[in-house]
Structures are given as structure tokens and as C-alpha cells.
C-alpha positions in Angstrom: 92.3 125.5 82.4 91.8 129.2 82.8 93.3 131.3 85.1 92.7 134.8 86.6 95.5 135.9 84.4 93.5 134.6 81.4 90.5 136.5 82.8 92.9 139.8 83.2 94.1 139.6 79.7 90.8 139.5 78.1 89.5 142.3 80.5 92.4 144.4 80.0 91.5 144.7 76.2 88.0 146.0 76.9 87.2 149.8 77.0 86.9 151.5 80.6 87.8 148.1 82.1 89.3 148.6 85.8 90.4 145.7 88.2 89.8 146.3 91.9 90.8 144.3 94.9 87.6 143.4 97.1 86.9 141.6 100.4 86.1 138.6 98.2 89.0 138.8 95.8 89.6 140.3 92.3 86.8 142.3 90.6 86.5 143.8 87.2 84.3 147.1 86.7 83.4 149.3 83.7 82.3 152.6 84.6 81.9 151.7 88.3 79.5 148.9 87.3 80.7 145.1 88.4 80.7 142.8 85.6 83.1 140.0 86.6 84.5 138.9 90.1 86.1 136.1 91.9 83.8 134.4 93.8 84.0 133.9 97.7 82.5 131.6 100.0 80.0 134.0 101.6 77.4 132.5 104.2 74.6 133.2 102.0 75.8 130.6 99.5 74.0 127.4 99.6 76.3 125.0 101.6 77.0 122.7 98.5 77.7 125.6 96.2 79.8 127.1 99.0 82.0 123.9 99.3 82.7 124.4 95.6 83.6 128.1 95.9 85.9 127.4 99.0 88.0 124.5 97.3 88.7 126.2 93.7 88.5 129.2 91.8 85.2 130.3 90.7 84.4 133.5 88.8 80.8 135.0 88.7 79.9 137.2 85.6 76.9 139.3 84.9 74.7 138.0 82.2 72.0 139.9 80.2 68.7 137.6 81.4 68.3 134.9 83.8 67.3 132.8 81.1 70.9 132.9 79.6 72.1 131.7 83.0 69.8 129.0 83.3 70.7 128.1 79.9 74.6 127.8 80.8 73.7 125.8 83.8 71.6 123.1 81.6 74.5 123.3 79.1 77.1 122.5 81.5 76.2 121.7 85.0 79.5 120.6 86.1 80.9 124.1 85.0 78.2 126.3 85.7 77.0 126.6 89.3 73.1 126.6 89.6 73.2 129.4 92.2 75.5 131.7 94.3 74.1 134.7 96.3 70.7 135.9 95.6 72.3 139.7 95.1 73.5 140.9 91.9 71.1 139.1 89.7 71.2 138.1 86.7 74.8 136.4 86.9 76.3 133.3 86.5 79.2 131.6 88.3 81.5 129.1 86.8 84.4 127.1 87.7 87.5 128.3 86.3 89.5 124.7 86.0 86.6 123.5 83.5 86.1 126.5 81.4 87.5 126.7 77.9 89.8 129.7 77.2 87.5 131.1 74.2 84.4 130.5 76.3 86.0 132.5 79.3 86.9 135.4 76.7 83.4 135.1 75.5 81.6 135.1 79.0 83.7 137.9 80.1 83.3 140.1 77.0 79.5 139.8 77.2 79.5 140.5 81.0 81.3 143.9 80.1 78.7 144.5 77.2 75.8 144.0 79.7 77.2 146.9 82.0 79.1 148.8 79.5 77.6 152.3 78.0 76.8 152.4 74.2 79.5 155.0 73.6 82.3 152.1 75.1 80.4 149.3 73.2 80.6 151.2 70.1 84.3 152.1 70.5 85.0 148.3 71.3 82.9 147.2 68.1 84.7 149.8 65.9 88.2 148.0 66.7 
């Protein structure tokens, strides 16, 4: 079972990472661009998905393309939620209790790559 501390550990190793507290929970940014966040059961979320978000820890991350999000949902529909809010696309939300630690690290790192400027991605790749 992955935790926010696992996410923090991965994010803290990424150049330019910044964690902030928001009204919805913790959120991670690179150069003021959001790339990962703790989901909150906003009224704009469909009722069935909002019930999941209200009951357990759900995290959202940016993805490169909506097709990537769809592929994740089709691959593991019990882990990845089909939709959350209409804003901030493309993104995917997932149940932290059901995601493997290696997959969490991959999701967070790829989300960071989507938002990070080239010079930070180059710095990360050169490590």
C-alpha cells in the first residue's frame, strides 16, 4: 500500500519539486506547475467517484495525453478512476491503497516530466 510519504520521497528527488498545502490537501509543483495532488471530493466530481475520493486516499497526476489516462483506466479499472473533475486535463487519479510502490514512482516521475522545463528534465536525466 502506497502512502503520501512514499509520494513525498519520490517527489523530493525530482529537481525543482515543491510541495504545498492546498484546500484539497497536499500538492506537488515544478516551477509553479502542478503535477501531483491529493484529490478532494469536490461537488463537480461524479457521485460514484466522489464517494471513492471521500472514503480513501486518492491522488491525481498529470499525464502527457488523454490516451495515456484511458489506457491506465482500461489496464486497471479498480485502481485508476475513470474521471474526476473536468479541469486540469489530461490527468489520471488513482487509489493509493491499490497502487504498487514502483508504479507510484513511475506515475509521479512521468507527471513531473510532463510539467518540468527541459533544463530540469535534462538535469534529472544526467543523474
